[in-house]
C-alpha positions in Angstrom: -10.6 -18.2 -10.7 -12.0 -21.1 -12.6 -9.3 -23.3 -14.0 -6.7 -20.5 -13.8 -3.0 -20.7 -13.8 -0.5 -18.2 -12.4 3.2 -17.6 -12.6 5.0 -20.9 -12.2 2.1 -22.9 -13.3 2.6 -23.6 -17.0 0.1 -24.9 -19.5 1.0 -28.5 -18.9 1.2 -28.3 -15.2 -1.6 -28.7 -12.6 -4.0 -25.9 -11.9 -2.7 -23.6 -9.1 -4.1 -24.4 -5.6 -6.5 -21.9 -4.3 -4.0 -20.4 -1.8 -1.6 -19.7 -4.7 -4.1 -17.8 -6.9 -3.8 -14.1 -7.3 -5.8 -12.2 -4.7 -5.5 -8.6 -5.8 -6.9 -8.8 -9.3 -9.9 -6.5 -9.7 -13.2 -8.3 -9.2 -14.2 -7.1 -12.7 -11.2 -8.9 -14.5 -11.7 -12.0 -12.4 -15.4 -12.3 -13.4 -14.6 -11.7 -17.1 -11.8 -14.2 -17.1 -13.9 -16.8 -15.2 -16.7 -16.4 -17.8 -14.1 -16.8 -20.6 -12.4 -19.8 -19.1 -15.8 -21.5 -18.7 -16.7 -20.9 -22.3 -13.3 -21.9 -23.5 -13.5 -25.2 -21.6 -16.9 -25.8 -23.2 -15.2 -25.4 -26.6 -12.4 -27.8 -25.5 -9.8 -25.0 -25.2 -7.5 -24.6 -22.3 -7.3 -21.1 -20.9 -5.3 -20.1 -17.9 -3.5 -17.2 -16.2 0.3 -17.3 -16.3 0.6 -14.0 -14.4 -1.9 -11.6 -13.0 -1.6 -9.0 -10.2 1.9 -7.9 -9.2 3.0 -5.9 -6.3 4.8 -2.6 -7.1 8.0 -4.1 -5.7 7.7 -7.2 -8.0 7.0 -5.0 -11.0 9.9 -2.8 -10.2 12.2 -5.9 -9.9 11.0 -7.2 -13.3 11.5 -3.8 -14.9 15.0 -3.3 -13.3 16.0 -6.8 -14.4 14.9 -6.2 -18.0 16.8 -2.9 -18.1 19.9 -4.5 -16.8 19.6 -7.3 -19.4 18.4 -5.4 -22.4 18.8 -1.7 -21.8 16.1 0.9 -21.2 14.7 1.2 -24.7 14.3 -2.5 -25.3 13.0 -3.2 -21.7 10.3 -0.6 -22.1 8.8 -2.6 -25.0 7.7 -5.4 -22.7 7.9 -4.3 -19.1 6.6 -1.2 -17.6 7.7 0.4 -14.3 5.1 -0.1 -11.5 3.5 3.3 -11.8 2.5 2.6 -15.4 1.6 -1.2 -15.2 -1.9 -2.5 -15.4 -0.7 -5.6 -13.6 0.0 -3.5 -10.5 -3.5 -2.0 -10.8 -5.0 -5.5 -10.9 -6.4 -4.9 -14.4 -4.2 -7.1 -16.6 -3.5 -10.8 -17.0 -1.1 -12.8 -19.0 -2.9 -15.8 -20.3 -1.7 -19.2 -21.4 -1.4 -21.3 -23.5 -1.1 -19.7 -27.0 -4.2 -21.5 -28.3 -6.2 -20.2 -25.3 -4.9 -16.6 -26.0 -5.8 -16.9 -29.6 -9.3 -18.2 -28.7 -9.7 -15.3 -26.2 -8.6 -12.7 -28.7 -11.2 -13.8 -31.2 -13.8 -13.3 -28.5 -12.4 -10.2 -26.8 -15.6 -8.2 -27.1 -17.8 -11.0 -25.8 -15.8 -11.1 -22.5 -14.4 -7.5 -22.4 -10.8 -8.7 -22.2 -8.6 -7.1 -24.9 -5.2 -7.9 -26.1 -3.4 -4.5 -25.9 0.1 -5.0 -27.3 1.0 -6.4 -30.8 4.2 -7.9 -29.4 2.6 -9.7 -26.5 0.1 -12.4 -27.5 -0.5 -13.2 -23.8 -1.3 -9.8 -22.4 -5.0 -8.9 -21.9 -6.6 -6.0 -20.1 -10.0 -4.6 -19.2 -10.2 -1.6 -21.6 -14.0 -0.9 -21.7 -17.4 -2.5 -21.2 -18.3 -6.0 -22.2 -19.5 -5.9 -25.8 -17.5 -2.8 -26.8 -14.9 -3.2 -29.5 -11.3 -3.4 -28.4 -9.0 -0.5 -29.1 -6.4 -0.9 -31.8 -3.3 -2.9 -30.7 -0.4 -0.7 -29.6 2.9 -1.8 -31.1 4.4 -2.4 -27.6 4.3 -1.2 -24.0 6.7 1.7 -24.6 3.8 3.8 -25.9 2.3 3.7 -22.4 5.3 5.4 -20.9 
């Protein structure tokens, strides 16, 4: 991944070393993100990955922690159980920083990476072919459950 960042590597921190980069993202999302990151860099915009692929166990832990802290209804708005998560399937990334996410959203069709939830400015998925319009934003992740 060109210039990518992953969990634990914030927008002002160094780029993650190769051995720390996500390895289970689909080749399709990796290629689309790399193209977007290169174009963003040419525009003087930082674009990184804060979180990408997650194991089912990690996604389950995130979901269970959110339920314990916020209750089921609120947790479902931002965290899905592993069997419903595009992160576990390797088809979702959480990008950083906000300016990079805004840049990417404005060019979603060009790179085939669509923001999917209105309440998550950082979450992008492969939802169709490059050049196709993105689907309407869903209010939150609870509609996918």
